[in-house]
N, CA, C and O atoms as a GROMACS GRO file, in nm:
protein
  564
    1MET      N    1   1.648   2.605  -0.432
    1MET     CA    2   1.661   2.517  -0.292
    1MET      C    3   1.803   2.458  -0.316
    1MET      O    4   1.848   2.481  -0.428
    2MET      N    5   1.874   2.395  -0.241
    2MET     CA    6   1.966   2.304  -0.227
    2MET      C    7   1.918   2.217  -0.211
    2MET      O    8   1.798   2.213  -0.239
    3VAL      N    9   1.984   2.102  -0.157
    3VAL     CA   10   1.945   1.947  -0.223
    3VAL      C   11   1.948   1.930  -0.079
    3VAL      O   12   1.865   1.858  -0.024
    4ALA      N   13   2.026   1.983  -0.024
    4ALA     CA   14   2.022   1.960   0.182
    4ALA      C   15   1.877   2.050   0.259
    4ALA      O   16   1.867   2.048   0.382
    5ALA      N   17   1.810   2.098   0.206
    5ALA     CA   18   1.691   2.215   0.209
    5ALA      C   19   1.597   2.078   0.168
    5ALA      O   20   1.488   2.088   0.223
    6ILE      N   21   1.605   1.982   0.105
    6ILE     CA   22   1.488   1.939   0.095
    6ILE      C   23   1.502   1.769   0.094
    6ILE      O   24   1.415   1.690   0.058
    7TYR      N   25   1.639   1.738   0.144
    7TYR     CA   26   1.684   1.634   0.183
    7TYR      C   27   1.538   1.536   0.261
    7TYR      O   28   1.468   1.444   0.220
    8PRO      N   29   1.544   1.611   0.382
    8PRO     CA   30   1.431   1.490   0.453
    8PRO      C   31   1.320   1.544   0.393
    8PRO      O   32   1.294   1.648   0.453
    9TYR      N   33   1.284   1.534   0.351
    9TYR     CA   34   1.180   1.562   0.223
    9TYR      C   35   1.170   1.391   0.135
    9TYR      O   36   1.077   1.310   0.141
   10LEU      N   37   1.270   1.381   0.077
   10LEU     CA   38   1.325   1.297  -0.007
   10LEU      C   39   1.328   1.170   0.046
   10LEU      O   40   1.277   1.070  -0.003
   11VAL      N   41   1.405   1.180   0.174
   11VAL     CA   42   1.371   1.077   0.253
   11VAL      C   43   1.231   1.040   0.279
   11VAL      O   44   1.176   0.941   0.229
   12ALA      N   45   1.182   1.113   0.351
   12ALA     CA   46   1.008   1.091   0.366
   12ALA      C   47   0.938   1.064   0.252
   12ALA      O   48   0.838   1.016   0.304
   13ALA      N   49   0.914   1.057   0.121
   13ALA     CA   50   0.862   1.076   0.010
   13ALA      C   51   0.971   0.908  -0.022
   13ALA      O   52   0.894   0.819  -0.056
   14HIS      N   53   1.057   0.878  -0.018
   14HIS     CA   54   1.153   0.753  -0.070
   14HIS      C   55   1.072   0.620   0.076
   14HIS      O   56   1.038   0.504   0.054
   15VAL      N   57   1.066   0.687   0.195
   15VAL     CA   58   1.026   0.554   0.253
   15VAL      C   59   0.876   0.540   0.263
   15VAL      O   60   0.830   0.448   0.331
   16THR      N   61   0.784   0.635   0.193
   16THR     CA   62   0.656   0.621   0.198
   16THR      C   63   0.608   0.560   0.053
   16THR      O   64   0.492   0.553   0.015
   17ALA      N   65   0.724   0.518  -0.017
   17ALA     CA   66   0.655   0.428  -0.153
   17ALA      C   67   0.757   0.328  -0.126
   17ALA      O   68   0.771   0.258  -0.227
   18VAL      N   69   0.855   0.284  -0.007
   18VAL     CA   70   0.861   0.188  -0.002
   18VAL      C   71   0.784   0.107   0.065
   18VAL      O   72   0.779  -0.016   0.052
   19VAL      N   73   0.693   0.206   0.172
   19VAL     CA   74   0.589   0.098   0.282
   19VAL      C   75   0.491   0.068   0.117
   19VAL      O   76   0.452  -0.043   0.080
   20PHE      N   77   0.479   0.144   0.075
   20PHE     CA   78   0.309   0.153  -0.037
   20PHE      C   79   0.390  -0.014  -0.131
   20PHE      O   80   0.306  -0.097  -0.164
   21LEU      N   81   0.508  -0.042  -0.159
   21LEU     CA   82   0.595  -0.094  -0.230
   21LEU      C   83   0.575  -0.258  -0.168
   21LEU      O   84   0.524  -0.356  -0.223
   22VAL      N   85   0.621  -0.248  -0.061
   22VAL     CA   86   0.658  -0.378   0.055
   22VAL      C   87   0.524  -0.436   0.080
   22VAL      O   88   0.503  -0.555   0.102
   23GLY      N   89   0.399  -0.303   0.072
   23GLY     CA   90   0.264  -0.419   0.170
   23GLY      C   91   0.208  -0.416   0.034
   23GLY      O   92   0.087  -0.433   0.043
   24GLY      N   93   0.243  -0.402  -0.080
   24GLY     CA   94   0.156  -0.439  -0.253
   24GLY      C   95   0.244  -0.582  -0.248
   24GLY      O   96   0.187  -0.687  -0.278
   25LEU      N   97   0.386  -0.582  -0.208
   25LEU     CA   98   0.386  -0.699  -0.248
   25LEU      C   99   0.303  -0.825  -0.188
   25LEU      O  100   0.223  -0.906  -0.236
   26LEU      N  101   0.381  -0.796  -0.013
   26LEU     CA  102   0.297  -0.899   0.087
   26LEU      C  103   0.155  -0.844   0.038
   26LEU      O  104   0.169  -0.957  -0.008
   27ALA      N  105   0.061  -0.800   0.009
   27ALA     CA  106  -0.084  -0.845   0.002
   27ALA      C  107  -0.090  -0.946  -0.084
   27ALA      O  108  -0.143  -1.054  -0.062
   28GLN      N  109  -0.007  -0.894  -0.234
   28GLN     CA  110  -0.040  -0.953  -0.345
   28GLN      C  111   0.027  -1.118  -0.326
   28GLN      O  112  -0.008  -1.198  -0.413
   29GLU      N  113   0.124  -1.170  -0.213
   29GLU     CA  114   0.150  -1.301  -0.189
   29GLU      C  115   0.032  -1.351  -0.065
   29GLU      O  116  -0.013  -1.464  -0.086
   30ARG      N  117  -0.010  -1.296   0.033
   30ARG     CA  118  -0.141  -1.332   0.088
   30ARG      C  119  -0.239  -1.353  -0.008
   30ARG      O  120  -0.265  -1.470  -0.037
   31ILE      N  121  -0.290  -1.274  -0.054
   31ILE     CA  122  -0.406  -1.260  -0.141
   31ILE      C  123  -0.370  -1.411  -0.247
   31ILE      O  124  -0.440  -1.511  -0.231
   32VAL      N  125  -0.262  -1.411  -0.345
   32VAL     CA  126  -0.219  -1.560  -0.412
   32VAL      C  127  -0.274  -1.668  -0.313
   32VAL      O  128  -0.368  -1.747  -0.327
   33ASN      N  129  -0.184  -1.649  -0.205
   33ASN     CA  130  -0.213  -1.800  -0.154
   33ASN      C  131  -0.355  -1.806  -0.098
   33ASN      O  132  -0.417  -1.909  -0.125
   34ALA      N  133  -0.406  -1.733  -0.040
   34ALA     CA  134  -0.564  -1.745  -0.034
   34ALA      C  135  -0.648  -1.796  -0.129
   34ALA      O  136  -0.753  -1.838  -0.080
   35ILE      N  137  -0.637  -1.809  -0.271
   35ILE     CA  138  -0.725  -1.852  -0.421
   35ILE      C  139  -0.607  -1.929  -0.468
   35ILE      O  140  -0.651  -2.007  -0.553
   36SER      N  141  -0.501  -1.943  -0.458
   36SER     CA  142  -0.440  -2.085  -0.481
   36SER      C  143  -0.484  -2.188  -0.509
   36SER      O  144  -0.450  -2.243  -0.613
   37GLN      N  145  -0.605  -2.263  -0.388
   37GLN     CA  146  -0.642  -2.402  -0.394
   37GLN      C  147  -0.813  -2.326  -0.492
   37GLN      O  148  -0.897  -2.412  -0.465
   38SER      N  149  -0.858  -2.258  -0.547
   38SER     CA  150  -0.916  -2.223  -0.537
   38SER      C  151  -0.916  -2.290  -0.768
   38SER      O  152  -0.813  -2.290  -0.834
   39PRO      N  153  -1.058  -2.333  -0.824
   39PRO     CA  154  -1.006  -2.350  -0.941
   39PRO      C  155  -0.983  -2.196  -1.031
   39PRO      O  156  -1.062  -2.102  -1.037
   40PRO      N  157  -0.887  -2.205  -1.077
   40PRO     CA  158  -0.870  -2.062  -1.197
   40PRO      C  159  -1.023  -1.992  -1.209
   40PRO      O  160  -1.045  -1.890  -1.143
   41GLU      N  161  -1.124  -2.047  -1.290
   41GLU     CA  162  -1.194  -1.967  -1.342
   41GLU      C  163  -1.255  -1.863  -1.160
   41GLU      O  164  -1.280  -1.743  -1.150
   42ALA      N  165  -1.259  -1.947  -1.076
   42ALA     CA  166  -1.292  -1.846  -0.974
   42ALA      C  167  -1.200  -1.773  -0.888
   42ALA      O  168  -1.224  -1.712  -0.784
   43GLN      N  169  -1.051  -1.794  -0.973
   43GLN     CA  170  -0.964  -1.663  -0.939
   43GLN      C  171  -0.949  -1.533  -0.999
   43GLN      O  172  -0.894  -1.436  -0.948
   44THR      N  173  -1.018  -1.543  -1.143
   44THR     CA  174  -1.008  -1.480  -1.209
   44THR      C  175  -1.072  -1.324  -1.156
   44THR      O  176  -0.998  -1.228  -1.175
   45GLY      N  177  -1.170  -1.305  -1.107
   45GLY     CA  178  -1.237  -1.151  -1.049
   45GLY      C  179  -1.144  -1.113  -0.957
   45GLY      O  180  -1.142  -0.992  -0.937
   46VAL      N  181  -1.052  -1.189  -0.883
   46VAL     CA  182  -0.943  -1.134  -0.774
   46VAL      C  183  -0.808  -1.140  -0.839
   46VAL      O  184  -0.722  -1.059  -0.806
   47LEU      N  185  -0.781  -1.240  -0.938
   47LEU     CA  186  -0.621  -1.167  -1.039
   47LEU      C  187  -0.667  -1.037  -1.085
   47LEU      O  188  -0.595  -0.947  -1.041
   48VAL      N  189  -0.763  -0.997  -1.158
   48VAL     CA  190  -0.779  -0.847  -1.218
   48VAL      C  191  -0.767  -0.722  -1.140
   48VAL      O  192  -0.732  -0.612  -1.182
   49ALA      N  193  -0.806  -0.761  -1.004
   49ALA     CA  194  -0.820  -0.691  -0.894
   49ALA      C  195  -0.712  -0.647  -0.887
   49ALA      O  196  -0.683  -0.528  -0.901
   50LEU      N  197  -0.623  -0.758  -0.858
   50LEU     CA  198  -0.483  -0.757  -0.829
   50LEU      C  199  -0.387  -0.708  -0.938
   50LEU      O  200  -0.283  -0.655  -0.898
   51GLN      N  201  -0.406  -0.718  -1.063
   51GLN     CA  202  -0.365  -0.651  -1.134
   51GLN      C  203  -0.343  -0.510  -1.121
   51GLN      O  204  -0.231  -0.459  -1.116
   52ARG      N  205  -0.485  -0.428  -1.113
   52ARG     CA  206  -0.530  -0.340  -1.140
   52ARG      C  207  -0.484  -0.259  -1.022
   52ARG      O  208  -0.484  -0.137  -1.038
   53PHE      N  209  -0.445  -0.306  -0.906
   53PHE     CA  210  -0.382  -0.251  -0.792
   53PHE      C  211  -0.227  -0.265  -0.812
   53PHE      O  212  -0.154  -0.183  -0.757
   54GLU      N  213  -0.186  -0.342  -0.870
   54GLU     CA  214  -0.054  -0.374  -0.916
   54GLU      C  215   0.030  -0.278  -1.022
   54GLU      O  216   0.152  -0.285  -1.039
   55ARG      N  217  -0.082  -0.168  -1.104
   55ARG     CA  218  -0.016  -0.124  -1.234
   55ARG      C  219  -0.049   0.012  -1.180
   55ARG      O  220   0.003   0.106  -1.240
   56THR      N  221  -0.166   0.052  -1.028
   56THR     CA  222  -0.176   0.155  -1.008
   56THR      C  223  -0.107   0.216  -0.871
   56THR      O  224  -0.100   0.334  -0.835
   57VAL      N  225  -0.058   0.097  -0.807
   57VAL     CA  226  -0.018   0.144  -0.678
   57VAL      C  227   0.126   0.074  -0.695
   57VAL      O  228   0.231   0.136  -0.707
   58THR      N  229   0.115  -0.062  -0.694
   58THR     CA  230   0.276  -0.135  -0.638
   58THR      C  231   0.395  -0.090  -0.701
   58THR      O  232   0.507  -0.061  -0.658
   59THR      N  233   0.309  -0.092  -0.884
   59THR     CA  234   0.450   0.005  -0.963
   59THR      C  235   0.472   0.138  -1.010
   59THR      O  236   0.534   0.169  -1.112
   60PRO      N  237   0.419   0.211  -0.933
   60PRO     CA  238   0.438   0.352  -0.893
   60PRO      C  239   0.497   0.355  -0.804
   60PRO      O  240   0.605   0.413  -0.812
   61ALA      N  241   0.463   0.303  -0.695
   61ALA     CA  242   0.558   0.257  -0.562
   61ALA      C  243   0.712   0.206  -0.608
   61ALA      O  244   0.810   0.274  -0.576
   62LEU      N  245   0.724   0.111  -0.666
   62LEU     CA  246   0.855   0.076  -0.719
   62LEU      C  247   0.964   0.134  -0.799
   62LEU      O  248   1.084   0.111  -0.792
   63LEU      N  249   0.889   0.229  -0.888
   63LEU     CA  250   0.946   0.344  -0.956
   63LEU      C  251   1.015   0.467  -0.901
   63LEU      O  252   1.119   0.515  -0.947
   64LEU      N  253   0.937   0.520  -0.785
   64LEU     CA  254   0.940   0.609  -0.703
   64LEU      C  255   1.080   0.558  -0.591
   64LEU      O  256   1.179   0.621  -0.554
   65THR      N  257   1.050   0.467  -0.573
   65THR     CA  258   1.156   0.425  -0.480
   65THR      C  259   1.250   0.430  -0.540
   65THR      O  260   1.330   0.513  -0.496
   66TRP      N  261   1.298   0.348  -0.673
   66TRP     CA  262   1.421   0.363  -0.793
   66TRP      C  263   1.445   0.520  -0.752
   66TRP      O  264   1.535   0.547  -0.672
   67ILE      N  265   1.351   0.637  -0.818
   67ILE     CA  266   1.417   0.737  -0.833
   67ILE      C  267   1.461   0.816  -0.735
   67ILE      O  268   1.556   0.894  -0.746
   68LEU      N  269   1.352   0.788  -0.575
   68LEU     CA  270   1.371   0.853  -0.506
   68LEU      C  271   1.552   0.854  -0.404
   68LEU      O  272   1.645   0.930  -0.378
   69GLY      N  273   1.496   0.672  -0.373
   69GLY     CA  274   1.645   0.610  -0.349
   69GLY      C  275   1.778   0.693  -0.441
   69GLY      O  276   1.853   0.779  -0.394
   70LEU      N  277   1.781   0.635  -0.593
   70LEU     CA  278   1.892   0.721  -0.607
   70LEU      C  279   1.927   0.854  -0.622
   70LEU      O  280   2.037   0.901  -0.591
   71SER      N  281   1.823   0.921  -0.674
   71SER     CA  282   1.841   1.065  -0.565
   71SER      C  283   1.914   1.107  -0.455
   71SER      O  284   1.990   1.203  -0.441
   72LEU      N  285   1.865   0.986  -0.350
   72LEU     CA  286   1.902   1.018  -0.230
   72LEU      C  287   2.045   0.976  -0.214
   72LEU      O  288   2.099   1.007  -0.108
   73ALA      N  289   2.113   0.912  -0.305
   73ALA     CA  290   2.220   0.852  -0.296
   73ALA      C  291   2.340   0.907  -0.392
   73ALA      O  292   2.457   0.915  -0.356
   74LEU      N  293   2.285   0.948  -0.534
   74LEU     CA  294   2.343   1.082  -0.563
   74LEU      C  295   2.376   1.204  -0.456
   74LEU      O  296   2.488   1.240  -0.419
   75SER      N  297   2.245   1.259  -0.417
   75SER     CA  298   2.310   1.342  -0.349
   75SER      C  299   2.375   1.354  -0.250
   75SER      O  300   2.432   1.461  -0.231
   76ALA      N  301   2.389   1.218  -0.127
   76ALA     CA  302   2.509   1.168  -0.068
   76ALA      C  303   2.618   1.133  -0.095
   76ALA      O  304   2.693   1.061  -0.028
   77GLY      N  305   2.628   1.160  -0.155
   77GLY     CA  306   2.752   1.055  -0.206
   77GLY      C  307   2.779   0.937  -0.146
   77GLY      O  308   2.887   0.914  -0.090
   78TRP      N  309   2.674   0.845  -0.153
   78TRP     CA  310   2.706   0.714  -0.128
   78TRP      C  311   2.774   0.622  -0.221
   78TRP      O  312   2.868   0.560  -0.169
   79LEU      N  313   2.746   0.594  -0.364
   79LEU     CA  314   2.730   0.530  -0.474
   79LEU      C  315   2.888   0.444  -0.452
   79LEU      O  316   2.918   0.356  -0.532
   80SER      N  317   2.937   0.463  -0.393
   80SER     CA  318   3.041   0.364  -0.410
   80SER      C  319   3.021   0.314  -0.224
   80SER      O  320   3.045   0.193  -0.221
   81SER      N  321   3.000   0.344  -0.140
   81SER     CA  322   2.965   0.292  -0.047
   81SER      C  323   2.948   0.168  -0.054
   81SER      O  324   2.865   0.129  -0.135
   82GLY      N  325   3.027   0.064   0.032
   82GLY     CA  326   2.986  -0.117   0.040
   82GLY      C  327   2.818  -0.110   0.110
   82GLY      O  328   2.731  -0.183   0.064
   83TRP      N  329   2.792  -0.026   0.211
   83TRP     CA  330   2.675  -0.094   0.260
   83TRP      C  331   2.565  -0.024   0.127
   83TRP      O  332   2.458  -0.062   0.174
   84LEU      N  333   2.538   0.026   0.038
   84LEU     CA  334   2.476   0.063  -0.091
   84LEU      C  335   2.473  -0.024  -0.131
   84LEU      O  336   2.379  -0.103  -0.128
   85ILE      N  337   2.598  -0.037  -0.190
   85ILE     CA  338   2.609  -0.196  -0.285
   85ILE      C  339   2.562  -0.308  -0.222
   85ILE      O  340   2.552  -0.406  -0.296
   86VAL      N  341   2.535  -0.321  -0.125
   86VAL     CA  342   2.439  -0.494  -0.088
   86VAL      C  343   2.341  -0.458  -0.070
   86VAL      O  344   2.248  -0.538  -0.084
   87LYS      N  345   2.307  -0.289  -0.019
   87LYS     CA  346   2.176  -0.306   0.004
   87LYS      C  347   2.117  -0.356  -0.183
   87LYS      O  348   2.063  -0.454  -0.232
   88LEU      N  349   2.158  -0.245  -0.225
   88LEU     CA  350   2.105  -0.272  -0.419
   88LEU      C  351   2.089  -0.346  -0.400
   88LEU      O  352   1.975  -0.359  -0.355
   89ILE      N  353   2.186  -0.501  -0.409
   89ILE     CA  354   2.199  -0.625  -0.429
   89ILE      C  355   1.976  -0.652  -0.314
   89ILE      O  356   1.875  -0.651  -0.385
   90PHE      N  357   1.970  -0.660  -0.244
   90PHE     CA  358   1.846  -0.665  -0.154
   90PHE      C  359   1.768  -0.575  -0.268
   90PHE      O  360   1.726  -0.647  -0.358
   91VAL      N  361   1.738  -0.436  -0.287
   91VAL     CA  362   1.624  -0.402  -0.392
   91VAL      C  363   1.650  -0.472  -0.485
   91VAL      O  364   1.547  -0.538  -0.499
   92VAL      N  365   1.736  -0.508  -0.575
   92VAL     CA  366   1.728  -0.548  -0.701
   92VAL      C  367   1.650  -0.745  -0.686
   92VAL      O  368   1.601  -0.813  -0.776
   93ALA      N  369   1.665  -0.772  -0.563
   93ALA     CA  370   1.602  -0.876  -0.578
   93ALA      C  371   1.445  -0.836  -0.538
   93ALA      O  372   1.367  -0.892  -0.614
   94LEU      N  373   1.394  -0.771  -0.460
   94LEU     CA  374   1.274  -0.738  -0.485
   94LEU      C  375   1.186  -0.693  -0.581
   94LEU      O  376   1.078  -0.733  -0.625
   95SER      N  377   1.266  -0.591  -0.604
   95SER     CA  378   1.234  -0.537  -0.783
   95SER      C  379   1.180  -0.652  -0.894
   95SER      O  380   1.087  -0.646  -0.973
   96ALA      N  381   1.311  -0.799  -0.860
   96ALA     CA  382   1.288  -0.907  -0.962
   96ALA      C  383   1.160  -0.960  -0.887
   96ALA      O  384   1.083  -1.022  -0.961
   97PHE      N  385   1.134  -0.952  -0.800
   97PHE     CA  386   1.046  -1.025  -0.711
   97PHE      C  387   0.921  -0.998  -0.784
   97PHE      O  388   0.850  -1.080  -0.841
   98HIS      N  389   0.905  -0.882  -0.773
   98HIS     CA  390   0.790  -0.787  -0.812
   98HIS      C  391   0.742  -0.806  -0.972
   98HIS      O  392   0.624  -0.827  -1.003
   99GLY      N  393   0.865  -0.795  -1.079
   99GLY     CA  394   0.838  -0.806  -1.245
   99GLY      C  395   0.812  -0.959  -1.212
   99GLY      O  396   0.768  -0.995  -1.321
  100LEU      N  397   0.811  -1.098  -1.114
  100LEU     CA  398   0.767  -1.231  -1.141
  100LEU      C  399   0.641  -1.214  -1.039
  100LEU      O  400   0.546  -1.281  -1.078
  101GLY      N  401   0.619  -1.151  -0.935
  101GLY     CA  402   0.484  -1.158  -0.936
  101GLY      C  403   0.367  -1.077  -1.011
  101GLY      O  404   0.249  -1.084  -0.977
  102SER      N  405   0.411  -1.004  -1.110
  102SER     CA  406   0.286  -0.929  -1.172
  102SER      C  407   0.287  -0.987  -1.317
  102SER      O  408   0.201  -0.947  -1.395
  103GLY      N  409   0.373  -1.073  -1.353
  103GLY     CA  410   0.425  -1.164  -1.481
  103GLY      C  411   0.332  -1.267  -1.412
  103GLY      O  412   0.236  -1.290  -1.486
  104ARG      N  413   0.327  -1.329  -1.312
  104ARG     CA  414   0.242  -1.450  -1.251
  104ARG      C  415   0.092  -1.370  -1.313
  104ARG      O  416   0.052  -1.404  -1.424
  105ILE      N  417   0.012  -1.257  -1.228
  105ILE     CA  418  -0.055  -1.277  -1.258
  105ILE      C  419  -0.101  -1.207  -1.378
  105ILE      O  420  -0.220  -1.178  -1.380
  106ARG      N  421  -0.028  -1.174  -1.477
  106ARG     CA  422  -0.044  -1.137  -1.628
  106ARG      C  423  -0.095  -1.251  -1.736
  106ARG      O  424  -0.174  -1.247  -1.831
  107ARG      N  425   0.024  -1.406  -1.650
  107ARG     CA  426   0.027  -1.506  -1.763
  107ARG      C  427  -0.106  -1.566  -1.661
  107ARG      O  428  -0.150  -1.666  -1.718
  108CYS      N  429  -0.174  -1.543  -1.548
  108CYS     CA  430  -0.241  -1.660  -1.563
  108CYS      C  431  -0.399  -1.569  -1.613
  108CYS      O  432  -0.503  -1.634  -1.621
  109LEU      N  433  -0.398  -1.472  -1.632
  109LEU     CA  434  -0.511  -1.373  -1.672
  109LEU      C  435  -0.522  -1.456  -1.786
  109LEU      O  436  -0.611  -1.541  -1.794
  110ARG      N  437  -0.402  -1.427  -1.913
  110ARG     CA  438  -0.388  -1.442  -2.013
  110ARG      C  439  -0.373  -1.606  -2.081
  110ARG      O  440  -0.366  -1.612  -2.203
  111THR      N  441  -0.371  -1.676  -2.039
  111THR     CA  442  -0.336  -1.836  -2.050
  111THR      C  443  -0.532  -1.910  -1.936
  111THR      O  444  -0.611  -2.002  -1.960
  112GLY      N  445  -0.524  -1.814  -1.835
  112GLY     CA  446  -0.636  -1.916  -1.782
  112GLY      C  447  -0.642  -2.057  -1.693
  112GLY      O  448  -0.724  -2.145  -1.665
  113ALA      N  449  -0.434  -2.003  -1.651
  113ALA     CA  450  -0.388  -2.118  -1.570
  113ALA      C  451  -0.372  -2.064  -1.392
  113ALA      O  452  -0.305  -1.966  -1.359
  114SER      N  453  -0.425  -2.125  -1.324
  114SER     CA  454  -0.417  -2.123  -1.208
  114SER      C  455  -0.308  -2.057  -1.116
  114SER      O  456  -0.192  -2.098  -1.120
  115ALA      N  457  -0.345  -1.957  -1.036
  115ALA     CA  458  -0.230  -1.907  -0.969
  115ALA      C  459  -0.188  -1.968  -0.863
  115ALA      O  460  -0.272  -2.008  -0.781
  116GLU      N  461  -0.017  -1.992  -0.835
  116GLU     CA  462   0.045  -2.064  -0.775
  116GLU      C  463   0.122  -2.013  -0.688
  116GLU      O  464   0.227  -1.954  -0.715
  117LYS      N  465   0.084  -2.027  -0.595
  117LYS     CA  466   0.185  -1.965  -0.449
  117LYS      C  467   0.323  -1.949  -0.497
  117LYS      O  468   0.350  -2.020  -0.593
  118ILE      N  469   0.427  -1.863  -0.447
  118ILE     CA  470   0.545  -1.917  -0.462
  118ILE      C  471   0.561  -1.958  -0.297
  118ILE      O  472   0.515  -1.901  -0.198
  119PRO      N  473   0.642  -2.077  -0.305
  119PRO     CA  474   0.679  -2.114  -0.153
  119PRO      C  475   0.770  -2.018  -0.070
  119PRO      O  476   0.878  -1.994  -0.124
  120GLY      N  477   0.747  -1.960   0.046
  120GLY     CA  478   0.863  -1.880   0.114
  120GLY      C  479   0.882  -1.770   0.030
  120GLY      O  480   0.997  -1.750  -0.012
  121ALA      N  481   0.751  -1.661  -0.018
  121ALA     CA  482   0.805  -1.551  -0.072
  121ALA      C  483   0.746  -1.492   0.056
  121ALA      O  484   0.810  -1.400   0.106
  122ASP      N  485   0.647  -1.525   0.111
  122ASP     CA  486   0.643  -1.377   0.192
  122ASP      C  487   0.767  -1.373   0.315
  122ASP      O  488   0.833  -1.271   0.335
  123LEU      N  489   0.781  -1.467   0.372
  123LEU     CA  490   0.963  -1.462   0.489
  123LEU      C  491   1.053  -1.369   0.408
  123LEU      O  492   1.122  -1.278   0.455
  124GLY      N  493   1.046  -1.397   0.305
  124GLY     CA  494   1.159  -1.331   0.172
  124GLY      C  495   1.167  -1.224   0.153
  124GLY      O  496   1.271  -1.164   0.125
  125ILE      N  497   1.045  -1.171   0.167
  125ILE     CA  498   1.024  -1.051   0.096
  125ILE      C  499   1.075  -0.930   0.254
  125ILE      O  500   1.129  -0.820   0.255
  126VAL      N  501   1.027  -1.016   0.362
  126VAL     CA  502   1.058  -0.944   0.485
  126VAL      C  503   1.180  -0.925   0.533
  126VAL      O  504   1.212  -0.821   0.591
  127VAL      N  505   1.278  -1.048   0.510
  127VAL     CA  506   1.404  -1.040   0.543
  127VAL      C  507   1.500  -0.927   0.474
  127VAL      O  508   1.597  -0.869   0.523
  128ALA      N  509   1.434  -0.911   0.324
  128ALA     CA  510   1.511  -0.847   0.214
  128ALA      C  511   1.456  -0.693   0.339
  128ALA      O  512   1.531  -0.631   0.415
  129MET      N  513   1.356  -0.681   0.324
  129MET     CA  514   1.342  -0.525   0.368
  129MET      C  515   1.402  -0.490   0.481
  129MET      O  516   1.461  -0.383   0.498
  130LEU      N  517   1.384  -0.601   0.583
  130LEU     CA  518   1.474  -0.631   0.706
  130LEU      C  519   1.641  -0.547   0.705
  130LEU      O  520   1.695  -0.460   0.773
  131VAL      N  521   1.688  -0.651   0.563
  131VAL     CA  522   1.859  -0.657   0.580
  131VAL      C  523   1.848  -0.488   0.549
  131VAL      O  524   1.898  -0.414   0.634
  132ILE      N  525   1.770  -0.413   0.404
  132ILE     CA  526   1.722  -0.299   0.350
  132ILE      C  527   1.749  -0.231   0.430
  132ILE      O  528   1.855  -0.168   0.428
  133ALA      N  529   1.643  -0.221   0.546
  133ALA     CA  530   1.632  -0.105   0.652
  133ALA      C  531   1.741  -0.079   0.726
  133ALA      O  532   1.772   0.035   0.760
  134VAL      N  533   1.824  -0.214   0.763
  134VAL     CA  534   1.902  -0.235   0.927
  134VAL      C  535   2.030  -0.159   0.837
  134VAL      O  536   2.110  -0.099   0.908
  135LEU      N  537   2.051  -0.155   0.718
  135LEU     CA  538   2.156  -0.079   0.630
  135LEU      C  539   2.157   0.024   0.598
  135LEU      O  540   2.245   0.108   0.617
  136ALA      N  541   2.008   0.041   0.519
  136ALA     CA  542   1.973   0.200   0.537
  136ALA      C  543   2.024   0.272   0.643
  136ALA      O  544   2.108   0.360   0.622
  137LEU      N  545   1.980   0.243   0.771
  137LEU     CA  546   1.947   0.348   0.901
  137LEU      C  547   2.134   0.287   0.947
  137LEU      O  548   2.176   0.399   0.975
  138VAL      N  549   2.192   0.243   0.959
  138VAL     CA  550   2.358   0.180   1.015
  138VAL      C  551   2.401   0.237   0.961
  138VAL      O  552   2.430   0.350   1.000
  139LYS      N  553   2.432   0.192   0.837
  139LYS     CA  554   2.526   0.250   0.734
  139LYS      C  555   2.671   0.179   0.736
  139LYS      O  556   2.773   0.228   0.688
  140PRO      N  557   2.660   0.051   0.803
  140PRO     CA  558   2.827  -0.004   0.827
  140PRO      C  559   2.899   0.005   0.793
  140PRO      O  560   2.998   0.024   0.864
  141VAL      N  561   2.907  -0.002   0.646
  141VAL     CA  562   3.074   0.010   0.565
  141VAL      C  563   3.096   0.132   0.511
  141VAL      O  564   3.203   0.157   0.454
   0.00000   0.00000   0.00000
């Protein structure tokens, strides 16, 4: 089967993975914000559930987002496009944020420390996603 024949399915799978990734990142931030004022011992059950969600939903979504996105970029010949390079900067930032969030959960569970919210994280995720979406749809450069 030619790549052109499966291209729409790759795009659909990529977009679905992105929805789960961004949803997971936003959910994690909202939940951590909600429990951040509770004592550390009261946070443990929620953090364990968040870690499970991170491992079963958000991390696989991140991996699929990268695999499918790079496959699309390679098949369409976009790797040297300016818009894709700018988009990848924001994708790397979201990936790094995912790492910070999952590391925060692991560290709190390991040390018993209180989960701290990251100021402006929600807004940063939304802005990065908007930039990524506009660049992917418009392909301006």
